[in-house]
N, C-alpha and C positions, 0 to 999 in steps of 0.2 A: 744391788740396784733396787730390789724389791724385798721387803721384809718377810714375805710369805714364800712358801716352797711349792714347786710344781708337784701336783699329785695326780698320777695317772693309774687308774685301775685296769687290771687285765681284762681281756675279752677274747672271744673266739673269732679268729679270722675267717674261718669257714662260714660261721653264722653270718658275719657281717657281709661277706660276698653273696651269700644266699639271699639275704634281705635286700641288698642293693639290686641284684639282678632280678629277683622275683617281683619287686615293686617298681623297677625302672627308676631308681633314685640314685643320686651320686654316692660313690663309695663312702665318703665321710659321714653321710647321714646313716648309712648302714652300720658303720662303726659306732656311731652315737647310740643307735638302738640296741646293738649287741652289747655295748658297754653298760647300758642301763638295764640289762637283764632280759631282753626279749630274745628268745631262743628259736622261734619259729615264725614263718610267714603269717600263720593264723593269729598269733599273739600280736605281732606288729601291726597287722592290718586292723585288728580290733581296736588297738590303741590309737592309730592315726585316724580312723573313721569310726568313732564310738557310736554304737547304735542306741536306739531308744529303749532297749530292754534293760530293766533294772531288777534287782532282787525282790522277791516277794516280801512285803513289809511284815507279813505274819510270821516270818522267820525270827522276828524280834521277840524276845521274851515278854510276856504279859500283854502282848498286843491284843489278843482276843478280849481280855478283861478291860483294857483301856477303851477299845472300840465300843464295847457294851456300855461302859460307863458314860462315855461322851455321847454315843448315839441316843441313849436314854434321856440325857439332859437336853439334847436338841429336840427330840420328839415331845418332851414334856414342857418345853418352853422355860426350862430352868435357867437361871442366871449362870453364865459361865464367865469366870474371871481368868484371863490369861496373864500370868505373872512372869515377867521377863527379866532382862538384865540391862545395864546401862551402856554396854558396848554395841558395836554394829551388829554382831551376831545376835545378841539378845533383843535388840530393837527390831531387826528384820524378822526374827522368829515371831515376835509378838505381832507385828503387822501382818505377817503371813497367816498366822493362826486366826487372828481376828477377821481378816478379809475372807478367808475360806469358810470359816464357821458361819460368818454373817451371810454368805451366799447360800448356805444350807438352811437359813432361816433361824439360826440360833440367836439368843439374846446374849450378846457378848460385851464384856467390859475389859479394860486393860489396866495393868498396874506395872509401873516401872519403879524400882527403888531408887532413892537418891544415894549416890556414892558416899556423900559426906555425912548424911544423917542416919542412913540405915545400913550402908555397906552392901557387900555382895550377898546374894541368896535371899532365902525367905527370912523375913524379920518378924519379930514378935509383934511389933506395933502394926505392921501391915496386915498380919493375920487378924488381929483384933479389929482393925478398921473394916476389913472385908466381911468378917463374921457379923459385925454389928448391922450390916445392911440386909441380912437375912440369908436364907438358904442359898447355896451356890456350889458349883463344881469349880474347884481351883485346878487349873492346868499350868504347870510350870514349864517354861521353855528356856533352855540354856542355863538351867540352874536346878537345884533341888535334890540331886542325888546324894549329897552329903549332909542334907538338913534333916536328919532323922527326928530330932526333938521338935523342930518347927512343924514338920508334917504331923507328928503326934498331936501337937497343940491344935493344928487346924482341924483334925478329925474330932478331937474332943470338943471343939467349938461348933460341931455340927456340919462341917464342910466335907464334901467328897474331894478327893485329891487324885490327880494323875500327874506323874512326874515324867517329863521328857528332858533329857540332858545328855551331854557327851563328855563332861569332865570326869576325871578319874574317880571312881567310887571307892568308899572305904570298905572295911571288912563286912559291914552290914549294910543293908539297903532299907530305905523307908518302907513303912508298912502300908503300901498302896501299890497300884500298878505302876511299874517303872519301865519306861521305854528308853533303852540305852544300847548303843551298838556294841559296846564292849562286854555286855552281860548276856550270856547265852551263846548261840551258834550263828549269829548273823555274819555273813561273809565280808561285809564292808565295815570295818571298825573305826574308820577315820572320818565319819560324818561330823560336820559342825552342828551346833545347836539347832540352827534353822533347818539343816538337812534332816535331823531327827524329828523335828516337828512336821516336816514335809511327809515323812514316812507314816506318821499317825494319820494325817489327812488323807493320804493315799489309801490306807487301810479302811478308813471310814467310807470312802467312795467304792472300794471293793465290796463292802457290805451292802452297797446299793446297786451292785451289778457291774462295776468297772473291772477291767482286766487286771490280773495280778502282776504281770511282768512288764507292764509299760505304763508310763505316766498318763493319767486321765486328762482329757482335754481341758477339763475345768481347772486343773492345776498347772498345765503347761504355761499359761499366761503369767504365773507367779514364779517361774524359774528365774526371772530377773532378780528377785529377792534372794533366792537360794544362791545364785551365782555371787551376788554382792556379799553375802555373809560368808560363803565358803572361801572366797579370796581374802576378805578382811580378817578372818579368824586364822589364817595361815595353816590350814589343814592340807594334807596332800591332795594335789589335783590329779588323782589317779582313779581308775575304776569308775564307780558310780558318780563320784564327784566330777570327773572329767566330762561326762555327758551333761551334768547339770550346768557346769560353768560354760561349756562351749555353747550349748543351746541358750542358756540364760543371757550370755553376752550378746548373742544375736538379737534376742528379744529386747534386751536393754537398749540396743541401738534403735529400736523403733520408738522408744520413749513414750510408751502408752500411759505410764503412770506420771501424772503431772509433777509429782514431787521429785522423781528421778530426773525428769527433763529439766526442771529448774535447777537442780543441783549440778547437772552437767553443764548447763549454760554458765553457772557461776564459776565452774572449774575450767571453763574454756574448752569443753569437749563437744564434738559433734560426730555423727555417724556411729558406727559400731565401735565401742571402746575395747581396748585390750585389757588383759588382766592387770597389767602394771598401772593402767589408768585408774582402775578401781582401787588398787592397793594404795596408790600414792596421791590420788587427787579426790576421789569421791569418799572413800572410807575415812580419811582424817577429818573431813568436814562433818560427817555424821558423828564420829567419835567425840568431836570437840564438845558437843552438847553435854554428854554425860561426864566428860572429864572436868568441865569447868562449872557446870551448874545443873541444869534440868534436862535429862535425856528425853523428856516428853516432847520437846521441840522437834527432835529428829523423828520421833515416832509419828507425830502429826504430819510431818512432811511426807513420810512414806504411806500414810493413810489417806491423805486428802485427794479429792477429785476436782478441786477447784484450782485453776491455774493462778489466779491472783493470790490466793492464800499460799500456794506453793512458792510463788516468787517472793512473798514477804518472809516466809519461814526460811527460805534458802538464804536470803540476805542476812537474816539474824544469825544463821549458822556461819556465814562467811566472816562476820565480825567476831563471833565467838572463836572461830578457828584462828583468826589473826591474834587475838589475845592469848590463845593457847600456845601459839608459837613463841610469843614474847616471854611468857612465863616459863615455858619449857626450855628455852635457850638459857635463861638465867640459872635454872636448876642444873642444867647440863654443865655449864661452865663452872659452877661451884663444885659439882661432883668431880669434874675433871681435875680441878685444883686439889681436892682432897686425895684423889688417886695418885697424882704425881708426888704428893708428900709422903706416900706410904713407903717409898724406897723400893725394896724388893717386893714385887707383886705377890700377894698370896694366891693360892689356887682358886679362891672365890673372893669376889669383891663385895663387901657389905659396908654401906655408907648410910649416914642419916643426917638430917638437918632439922633445925627447930622451926624454920618458917618455909619449908618446902611445900609446894602445892601438890597434894596427893594425886590430883588428876593427871599430872604429867610424868609421874614417876616411872610408869611402864615404858614410855617412849625413851626417856633418858637412860633407863637401865639397858634397853636394847642397844642404844648407841654406844654405851660403855662396853657392853659385852662384845660388840662388833669391833670396837677400837682396840681392846686389850685381849680379846679372845679368852675371856674368863667369864664364868657364870657371875651375874651381878644382881645384887638386891639393893634397892634404895628405899629408905623409910623416912616418913615425915612424922615428927614428934610433936605432940600437943597434949597437955593435961595428963602427963604421965603415961600416955599410950603412944606406941609407934605403929603406924599402919603403912604398908607399902606394897611394892610389886617387884618381882624378879624376872629376869630373862636369862636364858641359858645359851650354850653353844652345842653344836651337834654331838659332841662326845660325852655330854653329861646330862643325866636325868635330874632336873632341878626338883621335881616333885618328890623323888626319892630322897634327895639331899635334905630338903626341908622337913620331910617326914621323920628323918633320923634325928632332927632337932626338936621334936614335938614337945619335950619337957619344958622348953623355953617359950612355947607359943600358946596364945589364947585361941587362935583360930587360923586356919590356912586351907588352901585349895588350889587346884590347877592341874597341870599336866607336865610332860617332860620338859617343854621349852619355856613355859610361862607359869607363874604362880602369884597368888596374893596371900598376904599374911598379916596378922595382928599380934602384938606382944606388948608387954609393959616395957617402959624405957629402962627399968632396972635389969631387964633380961637381955639387953642389946649386946653387951660384951660377951655373955655366955653363948648367945645364939651365934654371934659372929665367929667366935672361936670354934664352935662345934661345926658350923657349915664349912669353914675353911679346912678343918681337919678331914671332914668327909670328902670334900672335893679333892684334897691332896691324896687321899687313899685311892680314889677312883680314877683320877686323871693321870695320863702319862705325858711326858714331854711333847710327844707328837700331837696329843689332843689339844694342847694350848699353843701350838705353833700354827699361825695362820697358813692355810693351804689354798692354793689356786687349783681347783679340781678341773682337770682337762677332760673334755668329752672326746675330742679327736684332734690329731695332728692333721694339717691340711697342706696340700701341694698348691703352688700358685695357680695352676690351671683349674683348680677346683673352687677358686673364689669367684663364683659366677652367680648370676641371677637364678639359674636353675637350682643351684644349691640352696639359695635363700628361699625359693618357693618350696623346696622339699622340707627345709627346716620349719617353715611356717605351718606345715602339716602337723607338727608336734605341739602347736599351741592348743590351749592356753598354757602359758608357763607360770609357774609359781612353786609353792612348797611341794616337794616330792617330784616335781617336774620342772627343774630350774632352767632358765635360759641356757642355751647350748654355748659352752665355752670352747673355743678353738685355740690351737697353738700353732704358730708359724715358727718353726725351728730354723736357726741360721738365717734369720731375716735381716733386712736393712730398713732404716728409716731415713728418707731423703727429705730435704727442705723442712727440717724440724724447726718449729717456732712456737712461741707461746701466744695465747690470745691477748687482747689489749690489756686486760686486768692482770694477766700473768697466771690465771688460775688453771687454764686448760692447755693442752698440747694439740698442735695440728701438725700433720706430716703426710708424706706419701709412704705407704707400706709397700715394700718390695719383697715378694716371696717368689723365689725361683725365676726372677726376671719379670714377673707379673706385678703391675702397679695398681694399687687401690688407694682411694682417699681414706685417711685415718684421722680419728679424733680421740683424744684421751682426756676425759673429764676428770678434773682434780689432779692431773699429772703435769701441770705447768712447771713444777719445781724440778722435773726430770729432764728438761730441755738441754741444759748444759751437760749433764751427765751422759745423756744419750749421744749428743753430738761429739763428745770427746772420747767416747769409749772405743778401745781397740779390741775388746773381747767380743766373742760370738754372742749375738743378740737373739733372744727368743721372746716372741710377742704373744701375749694372751689377749684374746679379743672375742667379741661377738660380731657376727656378720649381719649387716642390715642393708636394706635398699635405701638409697638416697635419691630423692627426686629434686631436680633443679632445672627450671626452664623447660619443662616437658620431657626431660631426659632422665631415665632411671639408670643408676649405676650402683656398683657395690661400694659399701663403706664399712671399714673396720672400726668398731668402737673398742678402743684399747682399754683393757682392764688392768693389765699388769705387764711389767717388763722385767726380764731376767737375763743374766749373763752367765756364760760358762767360761771359767778361767782356763787359760792354756796350761795343759798338764806338763808341757816341756818334753824335751827329747828323752829324758830318763824314764818317763812314764809310758813310753810307747813301744817298749820291747826291742829286741834285736840290737842291743848295744853291747860293748865289751864287758859291761858289768853284769850282764844277765847270767845267773847261776846255772841255767839249763842248756847252755850252748854245747853242742857235741864237741868233744876234745879233738883238736887239730891233728893228733897223732893217729887217728883212726884210719883204717883203710877205706877204699872206695866201696860203693854199694854193690853187693853181690846180686845175682839174678833173683834169688828168693826174696831179698829185701825190697827190690825195686817193684815187685808186685805185678799183677796182671794188667793194670791200666796203662803202664808205660809201654807195654808191648802192642797195644792196639794200633791198628793202621787205618781203620775207617771211623770217621766221626759219626756220631748219632745225632738225630735231629734234636733241637732244643725244645722240649715240651715243658710247659709251665706258664707262669705269669710273665708276660713279655713287656718290659718297660724300656727296652733298648731305644736309644736316641730320642727319648721324650724328656720334657722338662720335669724338674722336681724329683729326680731319682733319689737323692739323699732324703728328701722329705718322705718319699714312699718307704724307704728303709726305716725311718723313724716310726711310721705307722705300723709297720710289721713288727718291729722290735717291741712296741708298746703292747702288743697282744700277749696272750698267754703262751705257755710252752717254752721249750728250749730252742735256741736259735743258733745258727752258724752263718758266718760270713766267709766267702772265699774270695781272695784277691791275689794280685800278682806279687805284691810286697806287703808283708805284715805291718811294717812301720808306716808305710803310706796309707794303708787301709785304716789302721787304728787312728792315725792322725786325722784323717777325713771324718771319721765317726766322732772322735772326741771333740773336734773343733766345731762341728756342725750340729751336733745333737746333745741334748742334756741326758746322757745315758743313764745316770743314776736315777734321775727323776722319772725316766720312762719305765722304771721298774727292773732295770738290768741288775740281776743279782750277781755281780762280779763279771769281769771280763778276763777270759783266758785266751792265750795265743799259742800257736804252734807253727813254726816256719821251717823252711828248708835247712835252717841252721841247727835245729834242735829236735827234729822228728824222731831221732834215735838217741837223743841225749838223756840225761838223768832226770827226766820228768816222771815223778812218781805216780801221778794220777791227774785225770781231768774230771772235774766234778760232774759235768753234764747238765748242771742246772742253770748256769749263767750263759753268757754269750761267748761262743768260741770263734776266734778269728784265725783262719788258716790261709797259707798261700797254696798255690796249686800243687807244688811239690809235696808238701806235707799232706794235702788232701788225698792225693792218689796213693801215697805210701802208708797213710794211717786212716784209710777210708772207714774203718770200723768206728772211729770216733764221731763220724757223721751219722751213723745209724741211730734211728730213734729221734733225730732232731725234727721238730715240727716244721720249721722253716729253714731253707738253705738259700741264702742270698748271694748272688753272684755279682760282685762289685767290679770285677775286671774280666775281660773276655777270655774264654778258653783259648789255648794255643796248641794243645796236643789232642789228637783224637780220643785218647783215654780220658781226658777231662770231660768230654761230652758224654761218653759212655757211663762214667761215674755219675753224672747228673741224672741221666736217664734211669740208672739203677736206683738211685735214691728216690726219684719221683715214683717209680713203680712200687717201691716199698712204702709209700705213703707220705713222703716229705713233700711240702709245697715249695717248689723252686721258683725263684724270682730273679729275673735278669735285669739288673739295674746299672747299665753302663751305656756309654756312647762313644763318640769319636775321641773325646778327651782321654777317656780311659783306654781306648785302643792305642792311641799314640803313646801314652805312658807305659803301657804294657810292652809295646814294641821296643821302646827304649830299654826297658828292664830285661828284655830277652838278650840284649848284648852282654849282659852280665850272667844271666841264668843259663844260657845255652852256648853262646859263642865263647870259645876259650881265650880270645885275644886279650881281654881285659885282665884276667888273672895271670896270663903268660907274662904280660908286661910287669905286673906287680912282683911276681916271683923272680923275673930276670933282674929287676932292680935290687931285690934282696940279695941275689947272687953276686951282683956287682959290688955289694957292700961286704962280701965275704961270708954270707950266710947261706946255708943249704939245709935240706932235710926239715926237721921240725922247727928249727930256729928260723929257717927261711920262710916257712909258712907263717910263723908268728909275726915276723917282720913285715911280710907282705900284707897280712891282715891289719897290722897297726897302721901302715902307711895308707891303706885304702880307707880306713876309718877316719884318719886325721885329715885326708885330702877331700874325700867324697862322702864321708858319713855312711859307708856301707861295709859289710863284712862278707867274706867268702864262706861258702860251705866246704866241707871236706871233699865232696864229690867234684866241685868245681876246681879245687886245687889239684886233685888227682889227675883230672883230664889235662889241665894246663901243664903239669909236670911231665906227663906222658908226651905231649906235643914237643916240649922243649927237648926231651931226650931223643925223640925221633928226628928232630931238626939238627941235632948235634951241636947246639950252641948258637953263635951268632957271627956275623961278619960286619966289617966296617964299610960304610958307604957314605962318602962326603962328610966324614968326621962324626957320623952317627952310627950307633950299633943297630943293625937290622937282623931280625930273626928270620931265617930262611925256612918257610913252612912248606916249600914245594915237595919235600920228601916225606911229609907226615900224613899217613892215612887217617890217623885220629883227627887231625885238623880238617881234612876234607869231609869226613863224616859229620863232624860237629858243625861245619859251615853249612852243609846240606840240611842238617836238622834245624839249624837256625833259620834258614830261608823258608823251609816248609812251615815252621812254627809262625813265622812272620806272616806268611800268606794266610794261614788258617785264622790267625788273630784278626787280620783285616776283614775276613769274610764273616766272622761271627758277629 
């Protein structure tokens, strides 16, 4: 149903519980935090409530030299030229540096290169133009770290230079102060270009008396620009960046900068924006200027204090962005056509076109990389030169890949997930082949298989506004802190329908009997498939609050739909074809084999995690099984237990490394070994007779109620030895277990089967085999040796049968074994009901 695969990473259940209880948040949110690497309350609290403390900017290499250079230029009234880039990060960094230095009294000019005339980074013509105007300090923002020759040219022309950048440096650095988070010992290496520029400004203010570990008030008002760039440049929203973005979005919502306010109005935004609003509504409009023509329009918008000018510039950007979409759609469609003509997809996609617009190649490459889950490079060819952009997938370092093809390139730069490059058209075939080969060597099949990464399984009763509020504490979402993806296992979709255009899906999501409104954007083609499916359905979604007519309710935004095929009877164990069944010619269980737990007469209290008689018990089992460690499930019937697990949960996708089983039919059979690393499913008989197999299991899940005192004592022993015991059953399971007891303990069922075999002239081993065959054919169940031994003994003590009304009747009045078994059955039934 879905071309991607469910991907669930392990986590510590104890940590998840600790986080949930310690912060009074729903368990699924504790699971999300634990799964994302938070191991203590202190870490989680610092993440959910990031403080204003930031690393000392002087931890960055060359910061003292850079501050001295810039500080001197400010004091001397020396011309300072801020040289940026034509994307949002470069434009915002330029605006930030120019605004902040201007506030310090500096004489500031700005320079943004033209993508089509000068390309990325410091250009020879720009340096000549700047130098011709006289003495100056050149500060690069979001560029410069790889421009060694250009920096040398600037210095030889009499310019002082300070480089601030975040792109991956080469083996050598420019001969000037270089402020770069990846060079030296700075603790936060994932700053965007604007973030790096912000650190230089912070350091300048420290030199004037500001605090080292908190953002000065003079810079706090510019955190809106830092947030804008951090989100737009898709750097991880963690650590220092998380504080900048959370605080910056709040200040952006005040719209104190006329340019941002006008941009928001043009994009239909009001109030405090979310990170996704910046990523998909504000950033594309600003980027459009540099993609299509002159990035200076966007820079003037971020610099202006005039509302009328801001409105005019914003309108210009809106029209430019409309044109960008039209051009981008055409390039994308042509690139898609080329990709479909490739046949077998290579490990990396490299395409080029003669009339492709260079400004939209990055966007189109990102769309193809997402569509085909392959690193993608698109190039525009003109006058014998190919220039373009590449975008990657999580499992592939694109910069490393392009670096390995350096012999074919004239120029390149970037980072793991995005890069730009220039080469001659004569080198296209060689470059394409080299990159495909590098990607093929680095990528595994799993790397190019789309994956739906799940943060937590949820029970129906956890789909609440309280959970939504707790999840909102994790905002802002973005790179490195993606929106939380939930999974409802064994769910249903009711009233499934497509929207008017047929693009989207609307339905009611039913999880453990709890109903929520659901919408699936772009999933309209799944309506018929979902409606007609007989397979178990698993729904991937994000949980949101939906407001309608003053009422707030939960809404599931469906991202993916998965099904689990029925494994069939043969895949569920305890069938005649199983090679591990105990031979039917064995004797009954001796006292030593039966073990201590069968002799127990007093039940122990059930200590552990109690989910008895609650909704969503199978969903809770899924939550547990998706955690780390080895797990065991105890049930009344191995086939029934495995059937419930296999039909209701995507076991393989939850990280279950194999499922092993042991039942009353095979606990002393020819099983050579139990691995101990996968999921072990046992019935109660096997559990108390082979209790050593449960030792060391992190989780022991009780799917069906205990019915002997020894069962409860076993659970208490396991709990005392460190296992987490979970009781996940209710009245349905009690009823099912009581029915099973008629086979497990009461001898009548197998007495009848053996008697019928005897009537057919079979006795001894032959009779046992026939009784077993008939029971399987009629009721789909098999007897254990012990059950047959007890039934045979009763028949012997009864002395056969007598005719009554034309029917054979077994006279059990004289059988002490039958009386004892009946009493044991009644006691087990009573205990089962009470548990």
